[in-house]
C-alpha positions as CSV (number, residue, x, y, z in Angstrom):
1,M,0.0,0.0,0.0
2,K,1.4,3.4,-1.0
3,T,1.5,5.9,1.7
4,I,1.2,9.7,1.3
5,R,2.6,12.2,3.7
6,I,0.2,14.8,5.0
7,S,0.6,17.4,7.8
8,V,-1.9,17.8,10.5
9,A,-2.0,20.6,13.0
10,V,-2.9,19.6,16.6
11,D,-2.8,21.4,19.9
12,E,-0.3,20.4,22.6
13,N,-2.8,18.2,24.5
14,T,-3.6,16.2,21.4
15,R,0.0,15.8,20.5
16,S,0.7,14.5,24.0
17,I,-2.1,12.0,23.8
18,I,-0.9,10.7,20.4
19,E,2.6,10.3,21.6
20,D,1.5,8.5,24.7
21,L,-0.7,6.1,22.7
22,A,2.2,5.4,20.3
23,K,4.5,4.7,23.2
24,R,2.0,2.5,25.0
25,E,1.1,0.6,21.9
26,N,4.6,0.4,20.6
27,K,3.5,1.9,17.3
28,T,4.4,4.9,15.3
29,I,2.5,8.1,15.5
30,S,1.4,7.6,11.9
31,D,0.0,4.1,12.8
32,I,-2.0,5.6,15.7
33,I,-3.4,8.3,13.5
34,R,-4.2,5.9,10.6
35,H,-6.0,3.6,13.0
36,A,-7.9,6.5,14.6
37,V,-9.1,7.7,11.2
38,L,-10.1,4.3,10.0
39,L,-12.1,3.7,13.2
40,Y,-13.8,7.0,12.9
41,S,-14.7,6.2,9.3
42,K,-16.2,2.8,10.4
43,L,-18.3,4.6,13.0
44,K,-19.5,7.2,10.6
45,S,-20.3,4.5,7.9
46,K,-22.6,2.9,10.5
47,D,-24.2,6.3,11.1
48,L,-23.4,6.1,14.8
49,P,-23.2,9.6,16.4
50,I,-19.9,10.1,18.0
51,N,-21.5,11.5,21.1
52,L,-23.4,8.2,21.5
53,I,-20.2,6.3,21.2
54,E,-18.7,8.5,23.9
55,E,-21.6,7.7,26.2
56,Y,-21.2,4.0,25.6
57,L,-17.6,4.3,26.6
58,G,-18.8,5.7,29.9
59,I,-20.9,2.6,30.5
60,I,-18.8,-0.3,29.2
61,P,-15.6,-0.1,31.2
62,S,-17.3,0.2,34.6
63,G,-17.8,-3.5,34.9
64,D,-21.4,-3.0,36.1
65,N,-22.8,-4.0,32.7
66,I,-22.6,-6.9,30.3
67,I,-23.5,-7.4,26.7
68,V,-26.0,-10.3,26.4
69,D,-27.5,-12.0,23.4
70,L,-31.1,-10.9,23.0
71,E,-32.4,-14.5,22.5
72,L,-30.7,-15.6,25.7
73,W,-32.0,-12.5,27.6
74,L,-35.5,-13.2,26.5
75,T,-35.3,-16.8,27.5
76,I,-34.2,-15.8,31.0
77,L,-37.0,-13.3,31.2
78,D,-39.6,-15.8,30.1
79,E,-38.5,-18.1,32.9
80,L,-38.4,-15.4,35.5
81,N,-41.9,-14.1,34.5
82,K,-43.2,-17.7,35.0
83,Y,-41.4,-18.7,38.2
84,G,-39.9,-15.6,39.8
85,S,-40.8,-15.4,43.5
86,E,-42.0,-12.2,45.1
87,E,-38.6,-12.0,46.8
88,F,-37.0,-11.9,43.4
89,W,-39.3,-9.1,42.2
90,N,-38.7,-7.2,45.4
91,T,-34.9,-7.5,44.8
92,I,-35.4,-6.1,41.3
93,E,-37.1,-3.1,42.9
94,K,-34.3,-2.7,45.4
95,I,-31.7,-2.7,42.6
96,G,-33.8,0.0,40.9
97,Y,-33.8,1.9,44.2
98,K,-30.1,1.7,44.6
99,H,-29.5,2.8,41.0
100,G,-31.9,5.7,41.7
101,L,-29.7,6.8,44.6
102,E,-26.7,6.8,42.2
103,F,-28.6,8.9,39.7
104,R,-29.7,11.3,42.4
105,N,-26.1,12.1,43.1
106,K,-25.6,12.9,39.4
107,N,-28.8,14.1,38.0
108,N,-32.5,14.1,38.9
109,D,-33.8,14.8,35.4
110,I,-36.1,12.0,34.4
111,E,-35.5,12.4,30.7
112,Q,-31.7,12.2,31.0
113,I,-32.1,9.1,33.2
114,L,-34.4,7.5,30.6
115,R,-31.9,8.4,27.8
116,Y,-29.1,6.8,29.8
117,L,-31.1,3.6,30.4
118,G,-32.0,3.6,26.7
119,L,-28.3,3.5,25.9
120,K,-28.3,0.1,27.6
121,H,-31.0,-1.0,25.1
122,L,-33.5,-1.5,27.9
123,F,-36.0,0.4,25.8
124,E,-36.6,3.2,23.4
125,F,-38.6,6.1,24.7
126,K,-40.5,9.1,23.4
127,R,-41.9,12.1,25.2
128,I,-45.7,12.4,25.5
129,E,-47.8,15.2,26.9
130,N,-47.3,14.4,30.6
131,G,-44.6,11.8,30.6
132,Y,-43.0,9.2,28.5
133,T,-43.8,6.1,26.5
134,L,-41.1,3.3,26.8
135,I,-41.1,0.9,23.9
136,L,-39.7,-2.5,24.9
137,S,-38.2,-5.2,22.7
138,T,-40.7,-7.8,23.9
139,R,-43.5,-8.4,26.4
140,S,-41.1,-10.4,28.5
141,E,-39.4,-7.2,29.7
142,T,-42.5,-5.5,31.0
143,K,-42.6,-6.8,34.5
144,V,-38.9,-6.6,35.3
145,L,-38.6,-3.1,33.9
146,K,-41.7,-1.9,35.7
147,R,-40.5,-3.2,39.1
148,Y,-37.0,-1.8,38.4
149,L,-38.3,1.6,37.5
150,K,-40.7,1.6,40.4
151,G,-37.7,1.3,42.8
152,L,-35.7,3.8,40.8
153,F,-38.4,6.5,40.7
154,E,-39.1,5.9,44.4
155,S,-35.5,6.6,45.4
156,L,-35.5,9.7,43.2
157,R,-38.7,10.9,44.9
158,L,-40.3,11.3,41.5
159,N,-44.1,11.0,41.7
160,V,-45.0,8.9,38.6
161,D,-47.5,6.3,37.6
162,I,-46.2,3.4,35.6
163,I,-48.9,1.9,33.3
164,E,-48.4,-1.4,31.5
165,S,-49.3,-1.9,27.9
166,L,-48.2,-4.6,25.4
167,R,-44.5,-4.0,24.9
168,K,-44.8,-0.6,26.4
169,L,-44.6,1.2,29.8
170,I,-46.2,4.6,30.0
171,I,-44.6,6.8,32.6
172,V,-47.1,9.5,33.7
173,C,-45.4,12.4,35.6
174,K,-47.7,13.7,38.3
175,S,-47.9,17.4,39.1
176,E,-46.5,19.0,42.3
177,D,-50.1,19.3,43.6
178,S,-50.6,15.6,43.5
179,K,-47.2,15.0,45.2
180,S,-48.3,17.2,48.2
181,R,-51.7,15.4,48.4
182,K,-50.1,12.0,48.9
């Protein structure tokens, strides 16, 4: 493959990052830049927004998440929906509650939380007049997500109703008046 020399202007921080990568990878600066450009091109060809990739990078290395085959996940959910004990479902709520506490330290905005959970492919969502519609992959996810979100919203002290539908959960945000009445 014939190579062509080009010049690229970078700031001091970028130069330092490139040099550090080259050193750690035992590659040339040209190799690092070629690889970066090719990777960027692959991401753009799949029409993946770079900001979305950056958000995934915030999720993946934490070790708190795994990537699971959808068919396997649905099989597990089908079994849990049939045989899951009340103790199991209460545990799902407690996990949601704990995650809500983590979100509370970062952000209490329901839409940003739903967007973050959407990154994990738990659902897609759209805004409706007084809340959100969560579109699930299958019916099997309805109960587990409803119980998880119930715990999450409780810990965030968000006054919402969660209404089940086929492959959907509708989150209805209640007004401040209804919060004070309860």
